[in-house]
C-alpha positions as CSV (number, residue, x, y, z in Angstrom):
1,X,-59.3,-334.6,-30.6
2,X,-56.3,-333.6,-28.6
3,X,-53.7,-336.1,-27.6
4,X,-50.7,-335.7,-25.4
5,X,-49.6,-332.9,-23.2
6,X,-50.7,-329.4,-24.4
7,X,-49.5,-326.5,-22.4
8,X,-45.9,-325.8,-21.3
9,X,-47.1,-326.3,-17.7
10,X,-48.4,-329.7,-18.5
11,X,-45.2,-330.6,-20.5
12,X,-43.0,-329.5,-17.5
13,X,-45.2,-331.4,-15.1
14,X,-45.8,-328.3,-12.9
15,X,-49.2,-328.4,-11.3
16,X,-51.3,-325.3,-11.9
17,X,-54.5,-324.4,-10.0
18,X,-57.0,-322.5,-12.1
19,X,-60.0,-322.5,-9.8
20,X,-61.2,-323.8,-6.4
21,X,-64.9,-324.2,-5.7
22,X,-66.3,-323.3,-3.4
23,X,-64.0,-320.5,-2.4
24,X,-64.6,-321.2,1.3
25,X,-64.9,-324.4,3.2
26,X,-64.7,-325.8,6.7
27,X,-62.7,-328.8,7.9
28,X,-64.4,-332.0,6.8
29,X,-65.9,-330.2,3.7
30,X,-64.8,-330.9,0.2
31,X,-63.5,-328.5,-2.5
32,X,-63.0,-329.1,-6.2
33,X,-59.7,-328.0,-7.6
34,X,-59.4,-327.5,-11.4
35,X,-56.3,-326.9,-13.3
36,X,-53.5,-328.9,-15.0
37,X,-50.4,-330.9,-14.3
38,X,-52.0,-333.0,-11.6
39,X,-50.9,-336.3,-13.1
40,X,-47.3,-337.5,-12.8
41,X,-45.4,-339.8,-15.0
42,X,-45.4,-342.4,-12.2
43,X,-49.3,-342.1,-12.0
44,X,-49.1,-341.3,-8.3
45,X,-51.8,-339.0,-6.9
46,X,-50.5,-335.5,-6.0
47,X,-50.7,-334.2,-2.4
48,X,-53.0,-331.3,-1.6
49,X,-52.2,-329.0,1.3
50,X,-54.3,-326.3,3.0
51,X,-51.6,-324.3,4.7
52,X,-49.4,-327.1,6.1
53,X,-52.2,-329.6,6.7
54,X,-52.4,-332.4,4.1
55,X,-55.9,-333.2,2.7
56,X,-57.3,-336.5,1.6
57,X,-58.4,-336.9,-2.0
58,X,-61.9,-338.1,-2.9
59,X,-61.1,-337.9,-6.6
60,X,-58.0,-337.3,-8.7
61,X,-57.6,-336.8,-12.4
62,X,-55.0,-334.8,-14.5
63,X,-57.3,-331.7,-14.5
64,X,-59.5,-332.1,-11.5
65,X,-59.1,-333.0,-7.8
66,X,-61.7,-333.2,-5.0
67,X,-60.0,-332.7,-1.7
68,X,-61.4,-333.0,1.9
69,X,-60.4,-330.0,4.0
70,X,-58.3,-331.4,6.9
71,X,-58.6,-330.5,10.6
72,X,-56.0,-328.0,11.4
73,X,-56.2,-326.4,7.9
74,X,-54.8,-322.9,8.0
75,X,-52.9,-320.3,6.0
76,X,-55.7,-319.3,3.6
77,X,-54.1,-321.0,0.6
78,X,-54.2,-324.4,-1.1
79,X,-51.3,-326.0,-3.0
80,X,-51.0,-329.1,-5.2
81,X,-47.7,-331.0,-4.9
82,X,-46.4,-333.8,-7.1
83,X,-43.1,-335.7,-6.7
84,X,-41.1,-333.1,-8.6
85,X,-43.1,-329.8,-8.4
86,X,-45.4,-327.6,-6.4
87,X,-48.2,-325.3,-7.6
88,X,-48.3,-321.6,-6.8
89,X,-50.5,-321.1,-3.7
90,X,-54.2,-320.5,-4.5
91,X,-56.4,-318.5,-2.1
92,X,-59.1,-320.3,-0.2
93,X,-60.9,-319.3,2.9
94,X,-61.1,-322.0,5.6
95,X,-63.7,-321.4,8.2
96,X,-63.2,-322.0,11.9
97,X,-65.6,-323.2,14.5
98,X,-66.4,-320.6,17.1
99,X,-69.2,-322.4,19.0
100,X,-70.7,-325.8,19.3
101,X,-73.8,-327.5,20.8
102,X,-76.1,-324.9,19.3
103,X,-79.8,-325.0,18.5
104,X,-80.2,-322.0,16.3
105,X,-83.7,-320.5,15.8
106,X,-83.0,-318.4,12.7
107,X,-80.1,-317.3,10.5
108,X,-77.6,-314.9,12.1
109,X,-77.4,-311.2,11.3
110,X,-74.0,-309.4,10.7
111,X,-73.5,-305.7,11.2
112,X,-71.1,-303.3,9.5
113,X,-68.4,-304.0,12.1
114,X,-68.4,-307.7,11.6
115,X,-70.4,-308.5,14.8
116,X,-72.7,-311.5,14.5
117,X,-76.1,-311.6,16.2
118,X,-77.5,-315.0,16.8
119,X,-80.6,-316.4,18.6
120,X,-80.5,-319.5,20.8
121,X,-83.5,-321.4,22.0
122,X,-81.8,-324.4,23.6
123,X,-83.0,-328.0,23.2
124,X,-86.7,-328.7,22.6
125,X,-88.8,-327.9,25.7
126,X,-86.0,-326.2,27.6
127,X,-86.1,-322.5,28.5
128,X,-83.0,-320.4,28.3
129,X,-82.3,-317.3,30.3
130,X,-80.9,-315.4,27.3
131,X,-81.9,-316.0,23.7
132,X,-80.0,-313.3,21.8
133,X,-76.2,-313.3,21.6
134,X,-73.6,-311.0,20.0
135,X,-70.4,-312.6,18.8
136,X,-67.7,-309.9,18.1
137,X,-65.2,-310.1,15.3
138,X,-62.7,-311.3,18.0
139,X,-65.0,-314.3,18.6
140,X,-66.1,-313.0,22.1
141,X,-69.7,-313.8,23.1
């Protein structure tokens, strides 16, 4: 059985992110952050930031955090911040909404250029003039 602080990172109180799962999320989704040094001597929860946007924590322990991705998350990295130290940035993909009020018929298809092809049927019982759309990599429909 191991007692006390083990690694030099833990002894120094520097948070260290070892993994983030899933590797991609959308605002409102949760990610699990595993690592070390997430506990402070004052027992305050660390802050988690996606880019510059601060997340809310659903769970916090010395080696595991569950953070809710905030609206406005950007930057492609997540960091854990305690009172004294900050972790190295860890890569995470944050998805962005490109359309809303959709009623998809089937899963989208993606071509080699990154264009997305989607079908749209509209609300139940409604006919739509166009049912197939192409969304370019620049998010143009």
